[in-house]
Rosetta silent file (secondary structure, phi, psi, omega in degrees, C-alpha in Angstrom):
SEQUENCE: MSTLNAAFIGLGTMGYPMAGHLAEAGIAMTVYNRTAQRAQQWTRDYPGSHAPSPADAARHADLVFICVGDDNDLRQVTLGDDGVMQTLAKGAVLVDHTTASAEVARELDAASRKQGSHFLDAPVSGGQQGAQNGQLSIMCGGDEATYQRVLPTLQHYGKAINLMGPAGSGQLTKMVNQICVAGLVEGLAEGLAFALNAGLDANKVFETISQGAAGSWQMVNRHQTMIDDQYEHGFAVDWMRKDLDICLREAVRNGTPLPITEQINDFYREIQSMGGGRWDTSSLLRRLQKIPT
SCORE:     score description
SCORE:     0.000 S_00000001
   1 L     0.000  127.175 -176.601  -26.153   -2.925   19.092 S_00000001
   2 L   -65.732  147.706 -179.863  -23.321   -5.249   19.421 S_00000001
   3 L   -78.033  137.832  176.369  -19.788   -3.954   19.143 S_00000001
   4 L   -77.647  134.666  179.753  -17.886   -4.897   16.031 S_00000001
   5 E  -102.422  130.859 -178.786  -14.767   -6.933   16.721 S_00000001
   6 E  -140.286  150.978  171.483  -11.789   -6.547   14.364 S_00000001
   7 E  -118.408  155.045  178.182   -8.199   -7.659   14.082 S_00000001
   8 E  -134.879  120.613 -175.939   -5.394   -5.948   12.334 S_00000001
   9 E  -109.697  114.268  175.009   -2.295   -7.900   11.222 S_00000001
  10 L   101.165  107.035 -175.531    0.822   -5.799   10.415 S_00000001
  11 L  -116.805   55.711  176.693    1.475   -2.511   12.032 S_00000001
  12 L   -82.484 -153.652 -173.061    4.017   -0.923    9.645 S_00000001
  13 L   -65.830  -30.854  177.740    3.985    2.585    8.349 S_00000001
  14 L   -87.181  -50.947 -168.654    0.524    2.161    6.834 S_00000001
  15 H   -59.781  -40.667 -174.203   -1.075   -0.477    9.178 S_00000001
  16 H   -56.758  -51.227  178.146   -0.272    1.383   12.386 S_00000001
  17 H   -77.494  -28.294  176.295   -2.420    4.433   11.724 S_00000001
  18 H   -63.282  -41.716  173.966   -5.029    2.525    9.797 S_00000001
  19 H   -64.305  -33.965  178.789   -5.612    0.289   12.757 S_00000001
  20 H   -71.494  -33.381  173.956   -5.645    3.364   14.974 S_00000001
  21 H   -59.240  -44.997  177.159   -8.556    4.936   12.969 S_00000001
  22 H   -56.365  -49.406 -178.516  -10.631    1.795   13.592 S_00000001
  23 H   -55.816  -48.704 -175.011   -9.836    1.925   17.305 S_00000001
  24 H   -67.831  -19.863  171.480  -10.782    5.486   17.555 S_00000001
  25 L   -75.103   -3.524  177.434  -14.014    4.776   15.842 S_00000001
  26 L    95.820    9.916  172.939  -15.055    2.567   18.685 S_00000001
  27 L   -76.917  131.443  179.249  -14.283   -0.819   17.028 S_00000001
  28 E   -79.055  115.004 -173.301  -12.923   -3.404   19.516 S_00000001
  29 E  -107.132  136.921  170.434   -9.410   -4.031   18.068 S_00000001
  30 E  -126.055  129.179 -176.604   -6.906   -6.860   18.591 S_00000001
  31 E  -122.156  151.136  176.435   -3.611   -6.279   16.726 S_00000001
  32 E  -134.898  138.073  167.369   -0.661   -8.442   15.809 S_00000001
  33 L  -136.656  154.204 -175.704    2.781   -7.434   14.487 S_00000001
  34 L   -63.993  -43.583  173.846    5.780   -9.592   13.856 S_00000001
  35 L   -91.064  113.074 -176.418    7.899   -7.353   16.177 S_00000001
  36 H   -57.016  -33.530 -175.884    5.844   -7.524   19.360 S_00000001
  37 H   -65.207  -27.912  177.528    7.158   -4.202   20.759 S_00000001
  38 H   -65.899  -43.650 -179.452    5.439   -2.406   17.867 S_00000001
  39 H   -64.115  -41.149  179.404    2.125   -3.986   18.879 S_00000001
  40 H   -59.569  -41.431 -176.731    2.753   -3.119   22.468 S_00000001
  41 H   -75.093  -29.725  174.233    3.351    0.529   21.671 S_00000001
  42 H   -55.023  -44.684 -176.545    0.204    0.545   19.459 S_00000001
  43 H   -70.053  -18.929  172.727   -1.898   -0.515   22.537 S_00000001
  44 H   -81.224  -26.980  178.397   -0.304    2.437   24.409 S_00000001
  45 H   -88.044  -27.052 -175.437   -1.373    4.874   21.700 S_00000001
  46 L  -133.265  158.456  173.861   -4.828    3.440   20.974 S_00000001
  47 L   -70.761  134.829  176.388   -7.564    1.472   22.806 S_00000001
  48 L   152.286 -177.544 -178.126   -7.302   -2.263   22.004 S_00000001
  49 E  -126.510  165.003  170.871   -5.252   -5.400   22.764 S_00000001
  50 E  -121.354  149.869 -176.715   -2.387   -7.319   21.138 S_00000001
  51 L  -119.845  155.064 -174.933   -2.166  -10.949   20.443 S_00000001
  52 L   -80.705   -2.518 -179.744    0.870  -13.276   20.193 S_00000001
  53 L  -156.601  157.177  171.649   -0.052  -14.668   16.738 S_00000001
  54 H   -62.114  -31.995  177.642   -2.310  -13.827   13.754 S_00000001
  55 H   -63.296  -41.895 -179.456   -4.463  -16.833   14.625 S_00000001
  56 H   -70.731  -38.903 -177.265   -4.991  -15.472   18.213 S_00000001
  57 H   -64.053  -39.124 -170.814   -5.687  -11.996   16.874 S_00000001
  58 H   -87.683   -4.643 -171.053   -8.350  -13.300   14.457 S_00000001
  59 L   -59.056  -39.063 -177.968  -10.016  -15.706   16.753 S_00000001
  60 L  -114.456   19.378 -169.613  -13.027  -13.665   17.749 S_00000001
  61 L   -84.709  142.511  167.502  -13.001  -11.105   14.868 S_00000001
  62 L   -84.551  -36.094 -179.274  -15.840  -10.214   12.561 S_00000001
  63 E  -130.674  126.233  170.895  -13.398   -8.459   10.254 S_00000001
  64 E  -106.933  117.818  178.078   -9.673   -9.279    9.877 S_00000001
  65 E  -105.599  144.032 -178.766   -7.457   -6.648    8.113 S_00000001
  66 E  -133.431  139.835  178.449   -3.918   -7.391    6.997 S_00000001
  67 L  -146.277   81.000 -175.607   -1.229   -5.061    5.803 S_00000001
  68 L  -120.980 -162.623 -156.365    2.192   -6.709    5.423 S_00000001
  69 L   -91.892  -42.139 -173.076    5.104   -6.702    3.003 S_00000001
  70 L  -160.303 -172.447 -173.402    4.649   -9.115    0.147 S_00000001
  71 H   -63.406  -42.572 -177.065    3.018  -12.416   -1.125 S_00000001
  72 H   -63.995  -38.153  175.020    5.297  -14.476    1.070 S_00000001
  73 H   -65.681  -45.664 -173.613    4.545  -12.460    4.238 S_00000001
  74 H   -65.465  -36.633  176.896    0.952  -12.595    3.396 S_00000001
  75 H   -68.864  -37.907 -176.892    0.795  -16.393    2.904 S_00000001
  76 H   -62.522  -47.463 -176.917    2.682  -16.771    6.268 S_00000001
  77 H   -86.114   -4.968  173.341    0.140  -14.760    8.350 S_00000001
  78 H  -108.679  -44.185 -170.878   -2.916  -16.247    6.670 S_00000001
  79 H  -102.665   -8.508 -171.923   -2.133  -19.812    5.574 S_00000001
  80 L   -74.021  172.604  179.323    0.810  -20.556    7.917 S_00000001
  81 L   -51.253  -37.329 -178.486    0.636  -22.719   11.185 S_00000001
  82 L  -110.935   20.660 -175.156   -0.297  -19.753   13.263 S_00000001
  83 L   -70.676  163.816 -179.952   -2.053  -17.999   10.460 S_00000001
  84 H   -59.451  -32.072 -179.530   -5.566  -16.231   10.384 S_00000001
  85 H   -67.458  -15.930 -176.474   -7.107  -19.144    8.501 S_00000001
  86 H   -76.333  -17.408 -174.603   -6.643  -21.407   11.484 S_00000001
  87 L  -132.940   -9.562 -177.345   -9.208  -19.441   13.501 S_00000001
  88 L   -48.935  120.235 -173.621  -11.134  -17.282   10.956 S_00000001
  89 L   -78.736  150.804  175.579  -14.865  -17.696   11.889 S_00000001
  90 L   -55.739  133.592  179.617  -17.498  -18.834    9.462 S_00000001
  91 L    83.555   -6.459 -179.890  -19.065  -15.605    8.013 S_00000001
  92 L   -78.059  164.156  173.737  -16.075  -13.414    9.050 S_00000001
  93 E  -119.415  132.858  176.306  -14.288  -11.262    6.362 S_00000001
  94 E  -104.543  129.699 -171.213  -10.707  -11.142    5.650 S_00000001
  95 E  -124.935  114.317 -177.307   -9.584   -7.755    4.102 S_00000001
  96 E  -107.301  117.899 -177.269   -6.160   -7.654    2.660 S_00000001
  97 L   -96.601   -4.199  178.070   -4.493   -4.290    2.276 S_00000001
  98 L   -64.643  145.283  172.768   -1.150   -5.568    1.229 S_00000001
  99 L   -88.324  103.990 -172.405    0.122   -4.678   -2.267 S_00000001
 100 L  -135.843 -171.342  179.792    0.499   -8.176   -3.563 S_00000001
 101 L   -81.358  154.851  170.537   -0.123  -10.265   -6.613 S_00000001
 102 H   -61.605  -33.409 -179.463   -3.614  -11.010   -8.127 S_00000001
 103 H   -62.711  -46.359  176.388   -2.671  -14.643   -7.908 S_00000001
 104 H   -65.176  -35.205  177.006   -2.345  -14.629   -4.020 S_00000001
 105 H   -60.727  -48.923  173.118   -5.620  -12.715   -3.775 S_00000001
 106 H   -54.448  -38.919  179.497   -7.430  -15.457   -5.693 S_00000001
 107 H   -63.898  -49.721 -178.730   -5.763  -18.081   -3.560 S_00000001
 108 H   -69.810  -24.814  176.923   -7.000  -16.449   -0.373 S_00000001
 109 H   -67.846  -47.981  179.831  -10.467  -15.815   -1.777 S_00000001
 110 H   -56.924  -42.151 -174.904  -10.614  -19.629   -2.471 S_00000001
 111 H   -69.271  -40.055 -179.063   -9.321  -20.561    0.983 S_00000001
 112 H   -58.494  -51.087 -179.388  -11.881  -18.167    2.572 S_00000001
 113 H   -57.801  -34.620 -173.192  -14.788  -19.670    0.611 S_00000001
 114 H   -65.822  -35.604  178.638  -13.730  -23.124    1.535 S_00000001
 115 L  -104.678   19.055  171.034  -14.291  -22.403    5.233 S_00000001
 116 L    79.290   16.549  171.773  -17.412  -20.355    4.862 S_00000001
 117 L  -107.513 -174.276 -171.835  -15.808  -16.860    5.231 S_00000001
 118 E  -124.511  163.688 -177.853  -15.405  -13.978    2.799 S_00000001
 119 E  -143.045  138.395  161.258  -12.498  -12.172    1.277 S_00000001
 120 E  -129.283  123.912  163.086  -11.651   -8.788   -0.202 S_00000001
 121 E   -81.445  132.364 -168.197   -8.323   -7.707   -1.694 S_00000001
 122 L  -145.833   58.576  171.947   -8.122   -4.004   -0.967 S_00000001
 123 L   -53.204  160.515 -174.797   -4.730   -2.456   -1.668 S_00000001
 124 E  -126.365  156.279  175.598   -4.337    1.176   -0.840 S_00000001
 125 E  -137.304  145.456  179.396   -2.743    4.269   -2.299 S_00000001
 126 L   137.574   -9.311  176.470   -1.932    7.566   -0.616 S_00000001
 127 H    68.215 -171.933 -175.361    1.197    6.825    1.430 S_00000001
 128 H   -64.049  -39.826  177.755    1.927    7.375    5.097 S_00000001
 129 H   -57.359  -42.080  178.482    0.265   10.873    5.019 S_00000001
 130 H   -58.284  -47.141 -176.676   -2.794    9.327    3.582 S_00000001
 131 H   -62.751  -47.169 -175.492   -2.889    6.585    6.132 S_00000001
 132 H   -72.935  -27.855 -174.065   -2.421    9.063    9.092 S_00000001
 133 H   -95.364   -0.740 -175.907   -4.940   11.534    7.712 S_00000001
 134 L    67.346   33.516 -171.414   -7.672    8.858    6.799 S_00000001
 135 L  -123.031   42.719  179.285   -7.506    9.981    3.120 S_00000001
 136 E   -86.615  145.840  167.504   -6.515    6.666    1.298 S_00000001
 137 E   -84.128  123.886  177.412   -7.663    5.476   -2.060 S_00000001
 138 E  -121.051  122.748 -175.196   -8.804    1.816   -1.664 S_00000001
 139 E  -110.737  118.009 -169.584   -9.308   -0.481   -4.750 S_00000001
 140 E  -108.815  147.120  175.975  -11.310   -3.619   -3.843 S_00000001
 141 E  -130.710  128.890  171.828  -11.669   -6.986   -5.454 S_00000001
 142 L   156.884 -163.326  179.832  -14.414   -9.400   -4.337 S_00000001
 143 L   -86.415  157.852 -172.742  -18.271   -9.773   -4.366 S_00000001
 144 H   -65.554  -39.617 -176.932  -20.730   -6.848   -3.974 S_00000001
 145 H   -61.598  -44.524 -175.409  -22.247   -8.197   -0.663 S_00000001
 146 H   -68.384  -45.853 -177.429  -18.909   -8.496    1.087 S_00000001
 147 H   -52.397  -51.420 -173.846  -17.791   -5.109   -0.293 S_00000001
 148 H   -62.205  -35.413 -177.211  -21.055   -3.375    1.031 S_00000001
 149 H   -67.963  -37.750 -178.127  -20.581   -5.020    4.452 S_00000001
 150 H   -81.556  -36.549 -170.587  -16.954   -3.740    4.772 S_00000001
 151 H   -43.089  -53.445 -178.261  -17.370   -0.373    3.177 S_00000001
 152 H   -57.448  -26.307  169.302  -18.536    1.576    6.226 S_00000001
 153 H   -69.913  -42.909  178.005  -15.502    0.301    8.031 S_00000001
 154 H   -61.034  -28.061 -174.589  -13.143    1.215    5.156 S_00000001
 155 L   -72.717   -6.008  178.971  -14.509    4.694    5.263 S_00000001
 156 L   -75.584  -19.300  179.770  -12.688    5.398    8.614 S_00000001
 157 L  -138.273    9.631 -178.657   -9.410    5.698    6.664 S_00000001
 158 E  -118.628  146.031  173.534  -10.491    5.799    2.988 S_00000001
 159 E  -112.931  -29.046  179.684  -11.685    8.755    0.902 S_00000001
 160 E  -125.623  102.863 -174.893  -11.978    7.059   -2.589 S_00000001
 161 E  -126.312  126.170 -173.930  -13.183    3.487   -2.308 S_00000001
 162 E  -144.547  145.799  167.271  -14.499    1.396   -5.172 S_00000001
 163 E   -86.450  122.846 -169.140  -15.171   -2.231   -5.967 S_00000001
 164 L  -100.698  -10.499  177.782  -13.253   -2.955   -9.095 S_00000001
 165 L   149.629 -161.735 -179.099  -14.468   -6.520   -9.843 S_00000001
 166 L   -64.622  169.787 -179.557  -13.979  -10.019   -8.597 S_00000001
 167 L   -46.628  133.761 -173.755  -11.171  -11.204   -6.353 S_00000001
 168 L    99.365  -19.240 -172.917   -7.786  -10.010   -7.668 S_00000001
 169 H   -71.648  -37.938  179.954   -9.292   -6.904   -9.305 S_00000001
 170 H   -62.196  -44.903  175.030   -8.187   -4.682   -6.441 S_00000001
 171 H   -63.992  -37.887  176.061   -4.559   -5.847   -6.918 S_00000001
 172 H   -68.399  -34.899  172.821   -4.721   -5.337  -10.621 S_00000001
 173 H   -67.670  -37.273  176.304   -5.874   -1.776  -10.096 S_00000001
 174 H   -63.421  -31.190  167.407   -3.108   -1.115   -7.728 S_00000001
 175 H   -57.589  -42.782 -178.777   -0.753   -2.253  -10.478 S_00000001
 176 H   -57.662  -50.069 -175.723   -2.261    0.325  -12.782 S_00000001
 177 H   -57.097  -42.797  179.533   -1.599    2.810  -10.019 S_00000001
 178 H   -71.732  -34.483  179.330    2.106    1.896   -9.568 S_00000001
 179 H   -68.780  -40.679 -178.069    2.695    1.855  -13.385 S_00000001
 180 H   -70.224  -37.083 -169.448    1.258    5.460  -13.587 S_00000001
 181 H   -72.035  -44.220 -177.901    3.131    6.727  -10.468 S_00000001
 182 H   -50.237  -49.079  179.368    6.503    5.319  -11.780 S_00000001
 183 H   -73.900  -22.933  174.337    6.250    7.314  -14.938 S_00000001
 184 H   -72.266  -38.619 -177.629    5.013   10.447  -13.259 S_00000001
 185 H   -71.973  -38.512 -179.949    7.939   10.544  -10.737 S_00000001
 186 H   -67.245  -40.873  179.066   10.546    9.909  -13.544 S_00000001
 187 H   -60.262  -38.118 -178.897    8.995   12.676  -15.642 S_00000001
 188 H   -68.068  -40.633  175.199    9.092   14.968  -12.612 S_00000001
 189 H   -59.776  -52.073  178.244   12.708   14.013  -11.965 S_00000001
 190 H   -60.287  -38.424  173.884   13.681   14.666  -15.439 S_00000001
 191 H   -66.670  -41.962  170.096   11.881   18.042  -15.547 S_00000001
 192 H   -61.794  -48.942  178.860   13.538   19.119  -12.347 S_00000001
 193 H   -57.140  -39.602  177.562   16.968   18.115  -13.534 S_00000001
 194 H   -63.340  -47.684  176.325   16.340   19.994  -16.669 S_00000001
 195 H   -56.671  -51.568 -177.316   15.188   23.207  -14.888 S_00000001
 196 H   -65.777  -38.538  179.461   18.170   23.190  -12.468 S_00000001
 197 H   -72.708  -25.600 -179.887   20.666   22.635  -15.333 S_00000001
 198 L   -88.332    5.951  173.891   19.029   25.476  -17.392 S_00000001
 199 L    70.778   24.505  172.392   19.586   27.856  -14.453 S_00000001
 200 L   -82.190  161.102  176.392   15.818   28.377  -13.848 S_00000001
 201 L   -87.494   94.633 -172.871   14.305   29.082  -10.410 S_00000001
 202 H   -59.495  -36.675  172.780   12.925   25.507  -10.002 S_00000001
 203 H   -58.360  -43.436 -176.500   10.445   26.601   -7.255 S_00000001
 204 H   -73.401  -37.234  178.082    8.945   29.148   -9.424 S_00000001
 205 H   -55.005  -52.915 -172.109    8.890   26.769  -12.456 S_00000001
 206 H   -78.378  -30.285  172.703    6.851   24.135  -10.552 S_00000001
 207 H   -56.887  -32.959 -175.974    4.605   26.621   -8.677 S_00000001
 208 H   -80.988  -63.778 -171.485    3.604   27.688  -12.193 S_00000001
 209 H   -65.437  -23.126  177.776    3.370   24.530  -14.204 S_00000001
 210 L   -66.621  -15.914  174.929    1.650   22.554  -11.354 S_00000001
 211 L   -85.743   -3.497 -173.825   -1.404   24.685  -12.028 S_00000001
 212 L  -115.009 -155.424 -178.730   -1.541   23.543  -15.707 S_00000001
 213 L   -60.932  -30.943 -179.312   -1.612   20.335  -17.650 S_00000001
 214 L   -79.046   -7.526 -173.163    1.596   18.933  -16.203 S_00000001
 215 L   -63.431  140.818  172.489    0.202   19.137  -12.627 S_00000001
 216 L  -155.904  168.368 -179.447   -0.036   16.036  -10.441 S_00000001
 217 H   -59.735  -37.155  176.572   -0.049   14.925   -6.773 S_00000001
 218 H   -67.957  -31.479  177.667    3.611   14.005   -7.107 S_00000001
 219 H   -71.561  -37.918 -177.930    4.545   17.434   -8.465 S_00000001
 220 H   -72.671  -39.660 -173.696    2.691   19.284   -5.806 S_00000001
 221 H   -92.988  -11.795 -171.887    3.842   17.157   -2.899 S_00000001
 222 H  -125.811   -9.526 -175.026    7.395   16.141   -3.891 S_00000001
 223 H   -64.756  -37.318 -176.556    8.991   18.904   -6.051 S_00000001
 224 H   -73.881  -37.525  177.568   10.206   20.839   -3.023 S_00000001
 225 H   -66.570  -39.422  173.406   11.700   17.905   -1.166 S_00000001
 226 H   -64.943  -36.937  178.024   13.450   16.850   -4.361 S_00000001
 227 H   -62.725  -37.774 -179.165   14.827   20.322   -4.880 S_00000001
 228 L   -83.809   -0.842 -178.479   16.116   20.125   -1.251 S_00000001
 229 L    58.787   44.079  172.618   17.581   16.613   -1.904 S_00000001
 230 L  -112.281  126.628 -170.186   15.474   15.041    0.865 S_00000001
 231 L  -129.141   39.945 -173.912   14.373   11.580    0.316 S_00000001
 232 L  -124.696   32.491 -165.453   12.829   10.439    3.608 S_00000001
 233 L  -121.677    5.512 -178.254    9.200   11.485    2.886 S_00000001
 234 L  -162.914 -151.849 -171.975    7.377    8.670    1.150 S_00000001
 235 L   -67.677  131.829 -168.895    7.231    5.232   -0.232 S_00000001
 236 E   -81.926  158.399 -175.984   10.598    3.494   -0.210 S_00000001
 237 H   -57.347  -51.475 -177.436   12.526    2.375   -3.395 S_00000001
 238 H   -52.924  -38.170 -175.644   12.644   -1.263   -2.086 S_00000001
 239 H   -83.588  -30.359  169.615    8.938   -1.492   -1.915 S_00000001
 240 H   -62.706  -38.453  177.025    8.433    0.115   -5.314 S_00000001
 241 H   -57.950  -42.273 -173.203   10.832   -2.391   -6.859 S_00000001
 242 H   -67.991  -41.877 -178.671    8.708   -5.240   -5.332 S_00000001
 243 H   -61.344  -46.905  178.541    5.569   -3.549   -6.761 S_00000001
 244 H   -65.256  -39.103  171.326    7.041   -3.079  -10.218 S_00000001
 245 H   -55.272  -41.117  175.908    8.190   -6.543  -10.327 S_00000001
 246 H   -67.058  -38.341 -177.338    4.640   -7.754   -9.724 S_00000001
 247 H   -63.770  -41.427 -174.223    3.329   -5.370  -12.402 S_00000001
 248 H   -74.102  -25.926  171.420    5.788   -6.716  -14.920 S_00000001
 249 H   -69.004  -46.173 -176.457    5.004  -10.382  -14.167 S_00000001
 250 H   -66.368  -35.714  177.500    1.337   -9.737  -14.546 S_00000001
 251 H   -63.339  -30.822  170.142    2.056   -7.836  -17.891 S_00000001
 252 H   -65.721  -35.397 -178.383    3.727  -10.909  -19.271 S_00000001
 253 H   -72.203  -42.607 -172.157    0.713  -12.957  -18.379 S_00000001
 254 H  -103.500   11.843  166.890   -1.829  -10.642  -19.967 S_00000001
 255 L    76.127   32.097 -176.758    0.321   -9.541  -22.894 S_00000001
 256 L  -102.427  126.502  166.304    0.801   -5.812  -22.116 S_00000001
 257 L   -76.755  130.242 -179.402    4.117   -4.176  -23.143 S_00000001
 258 L  -124.006   60.487 -176.615    5.368   -1.960  -20.396 S_00000001
 259 H   -65.084  -34.181  173.402    8.599   -0.439  -21.728 S_00000001
 260 H   -64.649  -47.276 -177.882    8.625    2.603  -19.593 S_00000001
 261 H   -61.494  -43.120  177.789    7.846    0.710  -16.452 S_00000001
 262 H   -55.901  -48.668 -178.407   10.523   -1.775  -17.173 S_00000001
 263 H   -64.010  -37.497  176.092   13.075    0.960  -17.678 S_00000001
 264 H   -71.240  -28.376  170.219   12.118    2.797  -14.471 S_00000001
 265 H   -61.332  -45.861  172.830   12.291   -0.422  -12.585 S_00000001
 266 H   -60.782  -36.016  176.606   15.855   -0.717  -13.741 S_00000001
 267 H   -63.736  -41.211 -178.542   16.491    2.976  -12.686 S_00000001
 268 H   -69.241  -38.727  173.028   15.169    1.986   -9.152 S_00000001
 269 H   -56.186  -46.363  175.703   17.577   -0.975   -9.223 S_00000001
 270 H   -61.816  -34.639  174.580   20.447    1.426   -9.848 S_00000001
 271 H   -68.551  -37.054  168.808   19.362    3.523   -6.880 S_00000001
 272 H   -57.776  -33.634 -177.063   19.409    0.385   -4.690 S_00000001
 273 H   -77.120  -17.933 -178.216   22.992   -0.144   -5.813 S_00000001
 274 L   -87.373    0.153 -172.378   23.734    3.481   -4.732 S_00000001
 275 L    79.972   25.240 -177.717   22.492    2.461   -1.137 S_00000001
 276 L  -107.474   27.679 -171.680   19.096    4.087   -1.583 S_00000001
 277 L   -69.244  -19.018  175.111   16.782    1.256   -1.107 S_00000001
 278 L  -100.540   -2.711  172.286   15.141    3.134    1.831 S_00000001
 279 L   -67.346  155.818 -179.877   15.033    6.389    0.046 S_00000001
 280 E   -75.301  169.105 -173.063   11.559    7.481   -1.194 S_00000001
 281 H   -63.591  -20.502 -179.545   10.640    6.987   -4.845 S_00000001
 282 H   -72.573   -3.429 -179.728   11.364   10.546   -5.757 S_00000001
 283 H   -66.137   -0.004  175.326   15.123    9.779   -5.378 S_00000001
 284 H   -56.881  -28.574  176.700   14.988    9.199   -9.187 S_00000001
 285 H   -63.496  -46.719 -174.966   16.303   12.862   -9.293 S_00000001
 286 H   -65.579  -35.180  171.412   19.373   11.959   -7.179 S_00000001
 287 H   -52.462  -54.672 -175.123   20.032    9.135   -9.770 S_00000001
 288 H   -59.754  -38.797 -175.763   19.968   11.644  -12.688 S_00000001
 289 H   -71.688  -15.509  176.014   22.375   14.015  -10.754 S_00000001
 290 H   -91.714  -10.665 -175.796   24.887   11.158  -10.390 S_00000001
 291 L   -75.894  129.425  175.472   24.975   10.312  -14.100 S_00000001
 292 L   -64.872  144.688  177.228   28.187   11.723  -15.731 S_00000001
 293 L  -106.376    0.000    0.000   27.552   14.166  -18.495 S_00000001
């Protein structure tokens, strides 16, 4: 049986361990990162090689995975002069894990089809911890045959993986995820602020209510760090602002009112003005604690 060759473009907080899981599974990996030192460090931590450009990384790959910052970054590493599309082989599959717009997903699907290759948009949820533990949720957009071909590889770092529909559907599903998360975190922040101001034992409160109807992943995993005023444990405010902007633009297109999402996006804008762009999203509590009463 021949070895599967894969490339991974973008070794950030998520991409670094995701690519590592593939290497540890015996897949022949070539990686690329904009900061070359990061790619060099990856090859010291995992078996594989690094390439000087996305095009070079993708040259002999059966599967090319991408996890970068936003639409502009994604277009640069795929459609740019040194992008993946310059060398993506006929029949190869491009899998994009970036949280991006549905529009760019459809654009890359069309570009892939034009040169006889395949595409899945496959944004993920689960954060850095999920990436490190191989426990990500992966929401895919594309055709059934391509999805089935890539699924065994995605299972090396995914626990809940589903095909949501045609290209762009994965990104639309990730938007639903971010809309729901934003509301949950604000609700948790307000509940914590209320408990603290009421003189309750906040730890005891949330140990109790997390077992009932109010329970959520955010409550279980973030209430303690929020109580401790620690905001270096998760997804950064800057990235959530980017994601919620994408959600709100798409909502205008499909005619969905998102009043709470819009308001929480403004709250995150306030946190950025407080110097908290790199704080994690649970820092909504810190914003509430700064508001004069």
